[in-house]
N, C-alpha and C positions, 0 to 999 in steps of 0.2 A: 746267096742273100743268107744271112744270119736275121734269127729272127728269135724272140723270147717264147716261153711255153705259153704266155697269155696269148701271144700273136696267133700261134698256131690253132689254140682252141677258139677264140672269137671268129675265125676267119672260117668255120663252119656256118658259121651263120649264113641264111640265104643272102642277104643285103651284102656281106662284107665278100662271099665266096665268089660274086663276079668280079672282083678287081683280079686285073692282070699282075703278073710278078712285073711284067715290062712296063708298065703302068707307074707301081713302086720304084724300081729304077729310076725313071725319067724324073720323078719327084725328087727323087735324094740326088742325083746330080744334076739336073736341071730347075732348081726351086724358081719360081715368083716370088716367093716371099719366106722369111725364114724369122724365126722366134726362136728365144730360148728360156724354155719354163724354169720355175724358182728352183724344181728339182734338177735342173742341170739337162734333162730332157729335152731335144732339140724338135719343133714344129717345124714341117715343110709344105709348101703348098705348090700345085701346079695344075693347070688345067689339062684336062683329057678330051682331046678333039672326039673318040669316037664315042664320049658320053655325052655328047652334044657342048662340049664345052665347060663341064662342071668341072669343080675346084677339087680335087683329091687330098686331103691332108695325111700325112705320113708323119708318125712320132717316133722318135729315135733314140734309143737312149744316148747318156752323154758321150760316148764312143764315136757316135756320129756312123755309125753303121748297122748296129741292130736294130732291125723294125720291131717295134712295141705295138703299135696301132695302126690301123687305117681306115678311113671312110670319106667319102664323099661328105663336104662340110657345105651346109647349105648358107651358112651365115658369111663364107669367105667375101673379103673385100679386098680387092689390090691395094687400095689407097688407105688401108688401116695403120 
């Protein structure tokens, strides 16, 4: 999995270190929702059943494969 230096650094935080690579890959490959940001970065979401169905947001660079950030998104709604 390709990742930015920012992602490698931020992933050391306790709230981010629990996020498994397999969950990130699930979001990248099977998103429930996708949005393109004005800077070209791509937001993707998927629910993670092992985390009580919480929505994981993955932010990719515009290449669609380099992970820039991941976090559980408390405000996610499928019908946005």
